[in-house]
N, C-alpha and C positions, 0 to 999 in steps of 0.2 A: 710419545717422544722416541725417536730413532737417531743414533745418532751413528754416521759414516764420514768422518773426519778424523778418522785414527792417524791421517800422514802428520796433521796438525800436532795431535797429540793423542794420548792412549788413555782410559779410564787404569788408575792404579788398580793392581791384582791384589787380593786376599791377602795372600800371603807375604807382598809389600808391604802392606800395611800393619800386619799383625808384628812383624820382623821390626819395624820403625817404632810402631808403639810401645814395645817392649825396653827397646833402648831407652827411649823417652823416660819413663817410667824406673827405670832399673840403670842405666849407664851412664849418668850425666854429668859426669867429670871432662876435665880436657884432657886429652888425648897426650900433650904436653906436659903436663903436669906430672911432678916424680912422686908425689903421696898417692896412697891406694887409690883412690877414686879415679886418679889421672892415670896409674899403671891397668887399672881395669878397663879404661876408655882407650889404651893405646893400643891394648892386648886386643880387644874388639877390631879397632885399624887393623892390624898388621892379619888378623884371619880372613878379613873383608879383602884385603889385600890379595893375599895369599889363595882365595876362592876364585875372585876373579881373574887371576895368572892361570889359575888349574883350567879356567874353562875357556881362558883363550889359548892353552899351549903356549905360554910364555912363562918368564920368570918374574917376582913381585916388584924387581926395582925398575921395572921398565914401563910398570904403569904408576900415572898419575891422577888422582883425583881436580877436579875442576868443575864450575857451574854449568856445563853441558858443553851441548854441540858447538856453539858459537865463541865460546872462547876455547876451548880444542884445538877447532882450525886456526883461529888469530894466534896461538900461543907456537903451532906447528908452523907454520908460514911464518908467520914476522920473525920468531925466534930464531927459525935457522937461517932465512935468509941475510938476517941480520949478521949472524954467526958468521956463515962464510961468503961473504960479499965478496971477500979477496979472491973467491974462487971464480968467480963471475957475476954478474948480474941478469943473468937470463931464467926465464921463469915460463913453463907452459901448464896450462890449464883448458877447459874447456868453456864450451859458451851457455851450457847448460847447468854449472855449476849454481849451489845454494850463494845468495850474498854474502853470508859468512866466509864465505872461501875467495868471491869476487872484492870483493870492497877492499879487504887487507891487501891482495894483491895491487889493487889500485893504489891506495895508501903508500904501497912501499914504490909505484911507478912515480906518482908524483912527490914522494919526499924524497927519496933516496936514491931516483935516478935509474930505476930498474925496468929492465924491458919486459914485456910480456907477450908469448905467441898464444892466442886466445883459439882454439881447434872447433871449428865448427861441423857439426853432424851431418853425415853424407846419409840419406834416407833414412833420418831419425835415429842415426847410430853414429856412435863414436868408436873407432877401429885401434888397436895397436901400432898398425902402418902409419897414421897421422901423426902418432907420438913420435915415430922413430924419425917419420921424414922431418919434423918441426926440430929435432935434438941438435944443439950445436954444444962445440967445447966449451962453452963459457953458462951452461945449462946447471943449475944448480937443485933445483926444484921443479917436480912435476907435482901437479894436483888434481886428483880427479874424485868423484864420488864413486860410489858405488853401486848406488842404485838411486836415480833421480825422484826427489821428490813429489816431482807434477805428474810423472807420468808413469813410475817402475821400469822405466827403462834399466836393463844393468849393463855396466860398462866391462869392459875384458881388464878384469882388475890381473889376473894372473899372470897374462901374455905381458902386460908393461909391466909388471912385476920382472918377468924374466928378463924383459929386454934392457931393463934399466941397472941389470946386475952387471952388465960390461961399463958402465958408464959411471961418473961422477954424483951425477942426479938423485938427489934424495927422492922417497917416491910416499906423497901424502894423499892417503886415502881419507875422504868423507863417508863413513860408513855408517852415518845416524839412520839412515830409510832399512838398513840391512842386517844390524846388528841384531839377533834373535829371532830373524826370521829364515838365515841360511849360515851356511857354517862359513865360521871366519876364525883362520889360523893365521895372525899377521906373518908370523916367521916365516911359514909355509909360502904364502903369498908373495915372499919378497916386498913387504911393505914396509918401510922405516917410520913412518907417524901414521896413527889410524885415532880416529874421531867416532867420540860415542857417545849418545844423550839419556840417560833413563828412561823419562817420558815419552819417548818412542817405544819401550815394550814393557809399558806396564808398569814401570816405575813411577819413582815422584819426580815432580821438575824441577830445577834447580841443581840437578846433579849430572856429572855425565864424568868421561876420562878420556885420556889421552896416552895412549901406546905411544912408546917410542924405543926406538932400537939404542938409541945412546943419549948420554945427558948432556950432548954437546950442543946445544941451543941455548939462545940468549932468553932469559925471563925478563918480564915486564911487572910481577907484583913483589914487590919487595917490604921486608919488613920484619920477617920470621923465617925459619927453618926448614917450616913443614914440607912436604912431598920435595923430599932429598936437596932443599933450598930452591925449587923452581917454581913453586907456587904459595907464597905467604898468606899465612891465615889460617884459623883456627879450622880445623875441617870440620864438616858437617857431619858429625858420624852416625844419627838416624837416619838420613838420607843414603849414606853411602852402602849401608846395612840394607835397607829396602831395595836400593839399586842391584846390587849382588843377587839379594833374593829373586826378585824379578826376571834375570836375566837367566839364573841355573833354571827356575822353572821356565822359562821360554825357550831354553837349550833341550831341556828334559822332554820337552812337547814340540819340538820344533818339526818335526817329521809329519806327527799329527797336524799341528795347527796348519801347515801348509795346505797339506791335501784338504783340511776344511775348508781353507780360504779359498782355495780353488774352485771346489765346488759350491760355494756361495756365489762366486763371479761368473760361472756355469748355468746358473740358478737364474740371476739376472739378466744375461743375455739370452738367455733361452725367452723369459718370460718376456723381453723386449722385441720378440719377434715383429713384424709388421710396423712397427715403428719407423719414421725417418731419422735414421740419428749415423755419425761415425766414431770410430775411434782415433784416438791420437797415442799409436804408441809405435816400437820396432820390432825387430823379430825377440831382442829377448826381453823377457818382461819378468817383474815381480806379481803375481796375482793379487798382493794386497793394493794396489792401484788402479784405478778404471778412470783414464781421462776420456770425456764423450763430449760431443757435443752435437746439435740441434740444429739442421739449416733456420734461419730465419729466427732464431729464439737467442735474444739477448741472456749472456750468462747472468748478469747481476740480476734481470729480473726474475731469471727461473730460478737462481740462489733466493729472493724474494719469496717465490710463491711455494716453493719446499717447505722453507724457514715455518712459515703461515700453516701449513700442512704437518709441523712438529719433526721435519727432518733436517736435520745437519749435513751441509755438505759445504763445499769448496770452490774458489776459482784458482786455487794453484797455492804458493807458499804462504804460511800464516805470519812471519816475519815481516809484515808489510803495515805495521799499525792498523790492522783494522781496513785499509783501504781496500776497494777491490781495484785490482792494477793489471794493466796490459800482461800476460807471462811472458818472459822473457824467453823461457824454455823454447814453448810456442812458435814464438818470433823467431829463433832461432832452428828450429824444424822447418817451418813453412816460409818464412818472410813477413817482414812488416806491413805486408797490405792484406794478408789471409785473413778473411774471413770469420777462422776458425779460432783466433783471438777473442772474438768479441760474443763467442757461441760456444764454449768450450766449458766445461765445469769437471772438478775431481770428485770422484767417489772412493775412499779409502778405508779399506772393510779390517777388522780385526776377527779374530777367532770368537770373540765375545757376540759377535753379531749372527743372527739366525736367520734361516729360509725364508722364515715367515715376512721378517724383517726387509729382506731384499725383493720379494715378491709385491710387498707393498709398495716401496719404492719405484719399480717397474710400472705399475700400475699408475701411481701417481704422477708420473713422467708422461706416461702415454695419454691420460686424461688429461693433463695440462697442453700435450700438443694437440688434441683434439679441439678443445677451447680457441688454441693461436690458431689453427684452420678454419675453423669458424670465424674468428676476429678479421681474417685476412680477409675472407670472403665480403664479412661488412664491410670490411672499409676498402673495398675495390667498389662495392654498391655505392657505399656515399661517393667516394671520387665521382663517379660519373657522375651521379647529381649535381657534386659540387662543380664539374667542369661544365657541363652542359648550360645552367643558371648562369655563373659568372660568365661565359661566352655571350648568351643571351643580353647582360648585361654592360658587356664591353661594347656590343652593338651598338646596342640604346644610348650609349656613351656619346658614339662617334656620331649616331644623328644628331644629335643637340645641336652639334655644329651645322649641319646641314639644313634642317629646317627649323621652322616655328611651331612652336608647343604652347599651349595654353599653361597657364599657371596651375592648376590640377594635375595637367599630364606631368608639367616638370618637377613634379611634388612627388607623384607616382615613380617616375624616375629616379630622383633623389632618394628616394626611401630603398630603392632596389640597388642603387650604388652602396648605399652604408649597408644592406642586406647581404653585398657583394664583397666587402671589406669581412663582414663576422664569418662569411663561410669560408675566405682565405686564412683566417685564423684557426676555421676547423681542419682545412686542408693540412696546415703545419702539423694542429694535432695529432693528427693521424700518419703524420709522417712521410708524405708524399711526396718526395724530393723531384720524380719526375717530372710532376707538372712545374713549366713553367710560364707563369700568368705575369703578363704586365696589368699593374695597377693604375 
């Protein structure tokens, strides 16, 4: 079994598992309780927040623990916009954002009268100039991702952050696919809100964090004073500790892991020499994601064939209830009519993958390509036979109206007509849309 869907989620690291297990066994008090067990848990929570702050080059009061990237994105976008709508109701984002960014913005537009400018990629890139041209006096939020979850495309975060220093708009960055893979110091980058999720860097699922330069945003979970009164609910201490442990390990080995993943991608592309494929990517990329397409191959069928071969990849974002959907990212890149929307798959790598796994993936893809080529050859042969027979039967059908035939001859023609209808079904099964035959 080969797992290559790390942009959807990553296997937990041994360090994260060990840290979580120790907390679950030894520190089970509620961090809000005042007794000794609670104080012990509270101390661990403070230490975890301090450690996380040190990793990000910020202060503990700027960090809020959440259930993951989706909650962090919703909190930042909705919380900031509702709190500051008196300053304006204009938002800027991009067409390639995760749904947990696009849908909260749509919610604000539909329910609170906000306006949104959605930037379209130019040559598979989003530029700071596009943001600058879209800025208005009433813009109060710019929200972009750091790295795209489907293609690995990097956005110009520092340039946008610098641009917005002279504007009232806050800058929210969905860094879910970047945290742990590249150096991220939100204060140095001019970021006001930053979202992250532990299970993208080998931590546990169901835990993440939101960095915020200020507490001046609305909260929507009420009923407790946790997280500086910004997120009610008992903190998930084992998951928090596991997340911080995973991130610490990822950042300590960040440069090493980046080079290893670059090498894995290089090996894969080298092994694919001779195959007919294309890459969906821009100039600035993370090596962790390879979005690749194969002309004439339906991505859902390719996904199934690889799954049967014990290889797990995907067609894009995992947050679509397990349904293979058209990629809105590739649609923004290439248009709604592009064949790439139906042919492309996402391979996402982690340092836990091996060179042998990348070679096996390449060999499986090439073998599938050879089979597909043979399939198309067979399909063309069958189509030619079908066309010839059906045309002959159609000619016989027209002769019935012009000549007198015996009962036996009519029976033969009738059987041929029945056979022709069955051939028509075969033609449909082979997806011969180019044929236009009247029955």
